[in-house]
N, C-alpha and C positions, 0 to 999 in steps of 0.2 A: 353507437346504438344500432340495434338491428331493426328490421322492418316490423317484427312482432312487438318489440319494445316501444317503437315509435307509435304504433297504433294503440297500444295500451295507454301510453301517455296522452295521446289525443283524446281518448275516451274519458280518461280521468280528469284532465284539465279543461277540455272544451266540449265534452259530450259528443264528439264526432265518432261515428261508427259507420263503416262502409255499408251502403244499402243500395240494392238494385232499384229501389223505388224512389231514390232521392231525386228531387227536382229543385231547381233554384240556382243561385249564383255560386261560383267557385272563385276562390282567391288563390294567388300563387302559393300561399302557405298550405293550401289543401292538397298539394301534389307532393308525392314522395318519389325521390330519385335515389336509387340504391344500386350497388354493384356487388358482384361476387368477387371477393378478394382472395378466397382460398377454396378451390373446388373440392378439396378433400374433406373439409370440415363444414362447409356451407352447402349442403346438398339440397336444402329447401330454400326457396326464395324468401321465406319468412326469416331466415337466418342471415340474409345478405346485409351489408353495412350501408346505412343511410347517410347521405350528406345533409346534415342539419345543423350541427354545432358550429355557431358563428358564421354560417353560410348566409350571404346576403341575397344570392340569386342562383337559380338553376333554371334559367329561361330556356324553354324548348323552342326550336324553330324548324321549319321545313323548307329546304332549298331544292326547288324543282328545276331541272334543266328544261330549256325550251328551244325550239327552232322555228324560225319564221320561214314558211315555204310558200312560194308563189304558184298558184294553180291557174290554168287557162279558164277564163270566164268566172272564176270564183274569187280571184284576187289573192291577197296575202292572208294566210291562215297561220296562227301560232299553234304549234303542236307541242304537247307536254311530253317530256321524257321521264326518266327516273327521278325519284325524290329522295334526297338524303336527309336524315334526321340529324340535327345538331343541337347542342346545348352550350350555353355560356354559363360557366360555373365560377363563382368568385365569393370571397368573404374575408374574414379576419383569421389569422393563423391561431389555431388552438392545439398546442402540443398535447398528446394524449388521446385525442379524438381518433378512433380507428380509421375512419374514412380519410381524414386529412393526413394522418401519419402514413397511410398506404400511398395516397396520391402524391405526396411530397417526398417520398422515399427516393433515394439516389437511383434505384432501379427504374422507377417510372419516369422521373425527370429526364434522365439521359438514355432511356431505352428507345428502341426503334422497331418498326415493323410490327409483327405479331406479339412482341414482348409487351406492348402497351395497349393491346386489344383485350377487353374484358366484357363479360355479359352484364347487362343492366336491366332494370325494370323502372318504369316511370308510370305512375298511376295516381288516380284521384283517391284521397282518403275518404271522400264522401260517397263515391259510387263503387270503388274497387276496380274501375275499368281503366285500362291504359295499354301499355305495350311492353314487350320484352324483346331485346335484341342484343347486338354486340356493337361496341364502339371503341374507337381509338381515343385515348386520353392524352392530350397534348398540353402539358403544363407550360404556361406562358409567363407566369410570375410566381416566385416562391417566397419572397420576403419584401414585397413592395411597401412603400410608405416613407414618410419623412420623419424626422426626429420627433420623439415623444408621442407618435401615433402608433396605433396597432399595426403590426406587420400584416400585409395582405397577401392573398394568393389568388391566382386566376388560372383557369384551365379551359381550353376549347375541347369539346367532346364531339367527335365526328362519327356518325353511324356507319357501320359496315353492313351493307345489304339492307334488306327490307325487314323491319321488326315485325314480330308476330303480335296479334292481339293478345292481351293479358287481362285476366280478371281475378283479383285477389279473392273474391268471394268463392269462385269455383275452386281455387286452390285450397282455401280453408275447409270447404265442404269435403274435398278429397282427403285432406288430412284427418278430418273427423271420422270419415268412413273407414279409413285404413286403421285408425286407432280402435274403433269398435270391432273390426274384424280380427285384430290382434288379440283382443280380450276374450274372444269366443273360443 
């Protein structure tokens, strides 16, 4: 499922539409994690593939490096360094889901270096706000589980560099303007 299809389904099933004015709580289900699996056909973020089908978790975390430094008369001070974005992605295997089929392909499971680095977006379906970056996808389980249980999968996602701010509302407004300009 693509980002635009996911947002359409959320609107239809749950009445959720991204709004810059939204205030209130957010649940893990309100966040969309999507990747660009094919740069030649997925030129817009709205066409990127969402991890949703049978996904149990796509928890985001921030891992900051720190250093304790002792200063004269000030004592020990903890200084913050760079922060790496990480995600823990896991769920039950669903053959035919484009996101899982891509992630669990031989190319990704056994790839290395830049072969497993892809653009991603992570944003709130309620506000449209989030981030856009690149990350390495490191599959850690591709068919876990015991007899008679669903086969599971797991992947560690490690950000590369600092992600940029992302706003789906700005993106859709730009798409609307370019469509209007094309019709003129």
